[in-house]
N, C-alpha and C positions, 0 to 999 in steps of 0.2 A: 179357517178361511183366511184370517188376517195373517197367520203364520205363513201360509202358502203364498200369499200375495207378496210379503216381504222377501221370502226366499227366491221368488221369481226375479227380483231386481237386485237383491243383495245376498246371494246364497252363502257367501263366506264371511259376512259381517264386516267387510272392508268399509262400507259406507257408515256403519255404526261407529267404528273407532275414529274415522275421519270427522264425523259430526260431533263426537264427544270433544275431540281436540279443538275443533272450530268454536264450539259453544263456550268452552272454558276460556279460550282466547278472547272471545267477544266480551264475556263478563269481566274478565281481568282488565282488559283495555278500557272498558267503560268505567269501572270502579276506580282504577288508579288515576286515569286522566281527569275524572271529575273531582276526585278528592284533592289533587294537587294543583290543577290548572283551570277547572271550571267547565262550563257547558260547551263552549266553542271547541276546546281541546277534545272533549268527549265525542263530538260529531266527527272530527277527523281521525281520532284514534279508532273508533268503531268502524269507520269507512276503511281505514288501513287494514284492520283485522278481516273484515268481510272480503276485501279485494284480494288479500294474500291467500285466503282459503278458497276463493273462487277461481283463482288463476289455474290454468291447466298445468299439469306437472312439468317442472323444469328438468332439463336433461343435465346429467353430470352427478358428481358425488355431493355430499352434504356441504362441503366447503364451497364448491362452485355455486350451489344453489343459494347459500347465504350471501355470497358476493352480489348476486343479481338482486336478491331481495333488499339488501342494503343500498344497492343502486336505486331501487324504487324509492326508498326513504329519502335519499339524497336529492334525487330529481324532483320529488314532490315538494320538499322543503325549499328547493331552489326556485320552483315555479310560483309558490304562493305569494311572494311579495309583488309579483307582476300582474296578479289577477285583476286588481282595480284598474290598471292601465288598459288591459285588454277589454274589460267590461265597458270602458268609456269609448271604445271604438265604434260602438253601435253595430249597425248591420255590416260594417267593414270587417267585423270579427270573422265573417264568413271566409275571407281569404286566408288568414293564418290557420284557421280551423281546417280548411280543405288541404292545405299543403302539409300540415302536421299529421293529420289522420292518414293521408296518402303515404307519407314517410313511414309511419308506424306499421302500416300494413305491409309495405314493401320490405321492411326489415326481416320479415319471415323468410325471405329468399336466402339471405346470408347468415342470419342469426335468429333462430326461432325463440331462444330464451329472451333476447332483447325485445323482440316483438311482444312477447307475453308481458314483460315488465312495463314497457311503454303503454301497453293497453290499460293496465291498472293505474298508471300515472294519469292517463286520460280521465279515469273516474274521479281521481282526486281533484283534477282541474274542473270537472263539471260540478262536483259538490261545492267547490270554492265559488264558482259562478252563482250557484243557487244561494249560498250564504251572502255573497256580495249583493245580490239583487234585493236582499232585505235591508241593506245599508248598515249591517252590524258586524262587519268582518274584522275580527281581532287576529291580526297576522301572527303575533308572537305566540298566543295561546294555541293557534291552529298548528303552528310548526311543532310546538311541544307535543301536541296530540298525535301528529304523524309519527314523531320519533318514538313516543311511548307505545303507540299501537303497532308500529312497524317492527320494533325490536321484540315485543312480546309475541306477536303473531308469527314472525319469522322463526323464532326459537321453537315455538310449539309446532309449526308446520314441518320442520325437519326432524322433530322428535319422533323416533320410531317406536310405536307401541308394538308393532310387529313388522318384520321386513319380508321381502319376497324370498330372501335366502332361507329364512326360518320356515316360511310357508312351503317352499319347494322341498326342503329337507323333511318336513313333517308329512307331506302327502306322499313323497317318494318312499319314505320308510314305512308308511302305512301300507302301501301297495306291495312293497317287498316282503313285509311281514305276512301279508295275505298269501302271496305266491310261495313263500317258504312253508307255510302251513299246508298249502296244496301239495307241495313236493313231499312233505312229511307223511302225507296220507294217500300216496299214489296206489297203495295196496288196499285202501279202504274206500270202496265206492261211495258209500253213504256219507261219510264225513267229508270226503273230497268234494262231493256235489254241494254240500252245505257251505263249505268255505268258498268254493268257486262262485256261488250265488252272492255271497257277502262281498267278495272281491269285485264282481261285476257291478254291484250297487255302488261301491266306493268309486270305481272308475267313472260311472255315469254321473255321480255327484260332483266329482272334481271337474269333469268336462263341462258341466253346467256353469261352474264358476268362471271358466275361461270363455264361455259363450255369452258373458254378461259384461256390460260396460263398467260395472262397479269395480271390476278388476283393475281398471285404469286409475283408480284413486290411490293405489299404492305408489309410493314415490321412488324408492331406492332403485336406481339404474333400471328403469322401467322395462325397456324392451329386452335387454339382456336377460334379466331374471324371468321375464315372461317366456322367452324362447327356451331357456333352460328347463323351466317347469313343464312346458308343453313337450319338449323333447323327451324328458324322463317319463312323463305320463304315457306317451304313445309307445315308447320302447318297452316300458313295464307291462303295458297292455299286450304287446306282442308276446312277452314271456307268458302271460296269463293264458293266451290262446294256444301257445305251443305246449304248455303243460296239459291242457285239456286234450290236445291231439295225442299226447304221449300216453295218456291214462289207459287206453285200450291195450297197449303192449304189456303193461304191468299186470294185466289180467290174462292175456292170451299166451304170452311167452312163459314157458315152464322152468327156465333157468333162473331160480331165485337168487343164487349167489351173484350172478352177473347183474341182475336187476338191482340188487342191494348196493352193489358197487356203483352203478350208474346213479341211483338215488342219492347215495352219500356224496358223490361228486357234484351233483346238481345243488344239493344243500350247501356244500362248501362254497360254490361259486356265488350263490345267492347271498350268503353271509358276507363274502368278500366285497360284493357290490355295495354293501352298506358302508364300507370304508370311504366311499367317494366323498361324503359330507363330513368325514372325520379328518380329512386331509391326510389319510394314511394310504399306503400302497395297496393296490388291488392285485391280488395274485390268483389268477384263474388256473384251474387244472383241466386237462383233457385226456388223461390216461384211460379212463373208462370209455370215453368217446372213441379213442383209437381202437380199443378192444372190440367194440361193437362194429366199427367200420371193417374190421378184419374177420368178422363172424359171418354166419349165414343170414343174419337178420338185416338184410340190405335196406328194407323199407323203414325199419326202426332206426337204422343209422342215418337215413336221410332226414328223418324227423328230428333226431338229436342234433344234427348239423345246423338245422334251422334255429333251434334253441340256443346252441352255443354261439352262433353268429350274433344273436341278440345280446348275449353276455358281452361279447367283444365290442359291439357298438356302444353299449352303455359305459363300459370301461373307458373307451377312447373319448367318450363324451360327445364326439362329433362337433365340438364347439368351433374348431377351426374351419369346419365345412358348413356350419349353419349360416344361412343368409340372414343377417340381422338388419334391422331398419336403422343402420348407422350411416350417416352421410359424411363423406370425406370433405375436408376443407376446400373452399372454392377460391379461385384467384379473382382479383378485382375485375379482370377482363371478362371472366366467365359470369360474374354477378351482373355486370353492366349489360352483357348480351342477353341475359334473361329478363331484363326489365323492358318488356314490350307488351302490346295489347293481345298477344297470343297466349300470355302467361296467366293462368287462372288466379294466381296470388295477386298479380297486379290488377287484374279486372276486379276482383273482390275488394281490394284495397280502395280503388277509385270509387266503387259503388258505395262502400261504407262511408268514405270521406264525403261523398256528395250528399248522402242521406243525412249525416250529422250536420253538414253545412247548411242544408235546407232547413233543418230543425232550428239551428241557431238563427238563421235569417228570419224565420217565422216569429221566433221569440223576440228578436230585437225590433222588428218592424211593428208587430202588433202590441208589444209591451205586455204580453200575457204574464200574469203573476206566476212566478216559479216556472216559467216556460222552458227553462233549460231541461226540465224533466222530459220534454219531448225528445231531446237528443238521447237521453238515457233509454227512452222507449225504443228509439231507432236501434241503438246498440243491442238491446235485449232481444229483438225479434229478427234482425237482419240475418239472412242466411245466403248460401251460395246461389240458390235458384229462387225464382218467384214462387214456385210450387211450395218449397220448404218454408219460405217466408210466410206464405199464406197459412200453412198448417200450424207453424209455431205461433204466428200472430193470433189466429183464432183461439188456439189453446190458451194463450196468455190472457186474452180478453175474457174467455169463459172462466178461466181460473181466477182472474181478478174479481169477477162478479161473485163467484162462489165464496172466495175469501172474505170479501166485504160483508156478505150476508152472515157468514160464520162469526166474524168479529163483532158485528152489531148485536147478534144474539147473545154473545158472551158478555159484551159490555153492559147491556141493559139488564142482564140477569145476575152477573157476578162482580160488577165493577166495585161495589162497596164491601165485598167479602175479603177475607184474609187469603183466599186461594188465588186472587187475581194476579198478583205479581209472580208467584210460582207458575201460573198458567202462561204468562208471557215468556218466562224462561223455557218452558216446554216448547212453545211455538218457535222460539229462536233456534232451539235444537232441531226441530223438525224442518226448519228452513234449510239448514245445512244438510240434513239427512236425506231429504227428498230431492236433492239436487240430481241424483242418479236415476230418479223415477221419471215417468212421462211428464212432459212440460205442464200439463194441466194440474197435476198434483202439486208440483213445486210452486207454480204461479198462485194457486189457491192459498197455500200456507204462507208464502211470501207476503201476499197482500193482507192476509189476516194478521200476520205479525206486525206489518207496517201500521195497520189501523190500531191494533192493541197498544203498541208502543206510543204512538202519537196521542192516543186517548189519555195517556198519563202525563204527557208533556204539555199539550196545548188544549185550551178550552174549546177552540174552534176547529177541532180535529175533523169534524164532519165535512166542512168546506174543503179542507186540505185533501181528504180522501177522494172526494168527488173530482177535485182538480187533477189528482194523480191518475184517476181512471180515464179522464178526458185526455191527459197527456199520453197514456198508453195507446189510446185509440188513434190519436193524431200521429204518434210515432210509427204505429203499424202501417197506416196509409202512406206515410212518407216512404218508409222502407220498401213496401210492396210496389209503390208507384215507380220508384227509382229502378228497382230490379226488373219489373215487368216491361217498362217502357224503354229503358236505355241499356239494360244489361240482361236482356232476356236470353237465358241459356237453354238450348235445346235439352229436352228432358233427360238429363244425365242420371237423375234418380231412377227414372223408369228403365233406362238402359242397364244400370247396375242391377236392378231387380231382375230383369230378364236374363242378364248374364249369370247372376247367382243361381237362377232356376236351371239354366243349362248345365252349369257345373255340378249341381246337386243331382241332376238326372244322369249325367255321365258317371258320377260316383256310384250311383245306384246300379247302373248298367254293368259297371266293372265287377260287380259282386255276383253276377249271375252266369258263371262260366260252366258250372257242372251240368251234366246231361239231364239230371233230374229237374233242373231249373230252366229248361228250354222254353217253356211257355212264358215264364216270367221275363226271360231275356227278350223275347219277341215283343211283349207288351211294353217293356221298359224302352226298347229301341224305338218303338213308335212314339213314345213320350219324349225321347231325346230329339227326334226329328221335328216334332211339333214345337218344342222349346227353341230349337235352332232357327226354325222359320220365323217364329215370333220375334226372336232377338234380331235376326237380319232385317225384318220389316221395321223394327224400331230404329235400327241404324239408318236405314234409307229414308225414314221419315224425319230424321234429325236435320238440324240447321246446317247446311253445307258450308256456311260461312266459317264455322268452326272446323276448318279442314283438318287440322292436326288431330283433333279429337275424333273426327269422323274416320280418318285414315287408320288411327289406332284401333278403333272399334271394329273396323273391317278386318284388320290383321288378326285380332283376337278371334273373330268369327271364323276366319279361314283355318286357324290352328285347331279350334274346337271341332270344326267339321272334319278335319283330317284325323283328329284323335278318335272321333266316332267311327270313321272308316277303318282305322287300325284295330279298334276293339272288335269290330265285326270280323275282320281278317283273323284276329287271334282266336275268336270263338270258333270260326270255321275250321281253323287248323287243329284246335284241341279236339273237335269232333272227329277228326280223321285219325287221331292217335289210337292205337290198339289198347284194349283195357289193361293188359298185363304191363305194358310200358307206362301207361297213365298212372297205374298204382304206384310205380316206382318214383315218379316225379310229382305226384299229387300234392304232398305236403309242402315241398319246396315251391311248387307253383302257387299254392294258396298263400304262402308267405310273400312271394313276389307281387301277387295281385293286391295283397294288403298294403304293400308299399305304394303302389299306384293309387289305391283308394285313399290312403292317408294324404298323399300329395294333392288330390282333389279337395280334401277337407281343408288343407292348409291354404290353397288358392282362395277358397271361399272365405276363410278367416281373414286373409289379407284384404280381400274385397270389402268385407264388413268391418275393417279396422279393428280386428281382434288379434290377440297374441297368436303367433305362429312360428314354426321353424321350417326350413326348406333346404334340400340339397340341390345343387346345380346338376349333379349327375348321380345315377343310381347303379352305374355299371358294376361297381365293386360291392354292391349290396345284394344283387340278385343271386338266388341260390339254385335256380333251375338250370340243369346242364343241357337242356335241349336248345340247340343253336337258333332254330327258327323262333321259338318262344322268346328267347333272350333278345334276339334282334328286334322283334315287334315291341317288346316291353321297353327297350331302350329308345325306340322311335317315339312311343307314347310319352315317355318321360321327357324327352327332348322338347316335344311340343308343349308339354306342361310347363317346362322352364320358360319357354318363349311367352306363354300366356302370363306366367307369374311376373316376368320382366315388364310386360306391357301394362299390367294393372296399376 
């Protein structure tokens, strides 16, 4: 049961390797800084380590990432000497806080990496204010701590235990080995079916990895490697299905010498495709294909053409045609034009800045001990919508209560035993590991770790823990209040959920074109219409003040409605084709429909912020020679591209 739970959220163990690095970094930073510079340095060294490992993945190569992480160290050290002056401002600290937090958020428009780095500089500043509020702020030791923690954590963060290049190579070769074994056993029905089942299981397992957010913990050239891995996965899956469709011909056709020639050429091409990750030339052959095309086996030839087209697609890589989530550089004029209240990034920046400023105001006016923790509470629960802020906030509160209970139980039963310190180490590891799990699990372990650590440091840890829990509560109410009252965004989450449902239903509908699936098509079509109506209703119920978002949603709806109509037209046309002609184009048609189906999957992946690849056009990928079918499929694909661009 535990194994299944872990595999649900971390199927490829990406989170495990990440947590191991983060834990080693935390322990090293704490040990080195405490040994050389004392307690104050340890506070800032461990904060630097936590911040660097909790930051979202930076874009660029390792050298570029290190530059930004060293920028964090420099800016943090630069800010620390001024903390006392800012603390003395009292409630006037609200003004620079609001301006600075707004600037940090707006940085995401022109430099996402800078935004991420400045966000963790904020955490250093808040920790410094907490230490300053105790009146024991040692600037020199704190700077040493930031440097030690920053350098150690930065080095370990960019250290690759495994890269996406290796992961892609491993999974791609695994599937190619499976398909090679399938090709080797085209004459052996039993062995072929066993290997096909194994290959299908491998494909499903790899797909689950890319359907999980733990995949985003990998660092190296995140989107590019994601897109490559997804591309090779789906193209190799196409080869898998093509081999299954070819199997029947190796049983029914009696020309063994010709079939052996075809099998040999298929095996050659599969082995050549393995050269892609060896940086060697891929040399595909098609002599046997040409023989089949000039033979009486026209349907077999059509099936082989589909398979060989997949070989060519993989050889070419498609990388020049894959649409990556890479943003071109923006001009100053373009950046300035984007800074307005219609921009979601600007709105979210102002919302977060206002929430943190209110927390600072409460702290300074009421003189709550350690009140800066309220600002940290705001940062931890603030989300783009009041709905998500409420969900995350409640999970944080419930998790904190569970964590405190767990910690107290462990403290009062194991505090005096030799296993208590190793237990703390385990909880530190779990804090990093459960980052990718639902909020309530992470919050529980984080609060338990916080309580266990401070039970070793301070005698009055109970008072401190109660104060932290109160700060989380106040932070939640501040964040929710700001979002709900001043920045209430019409249910974008609900809209996305409805949109995702429509896309999934259309994908399902696109797979029911055969005559034997007529009943399923009708049922699925009704389901699509229901989902479209629900999506349209959600759009119309939205806040019309967000006109740009409202207009985009209506445009998406219009394209999806047209796609649904085109799919029905395609179904009706296929029904009118005579059986003998349909047999000739059947396999090519199935391949083309698979392309359309895969595009629906990629749209859904982009919507859910998961790895994807996408072609602007499929005209040169379609295999079916029927002009009407090709015309309708190209129309569907063009509408899909419009939806993809609008999401």
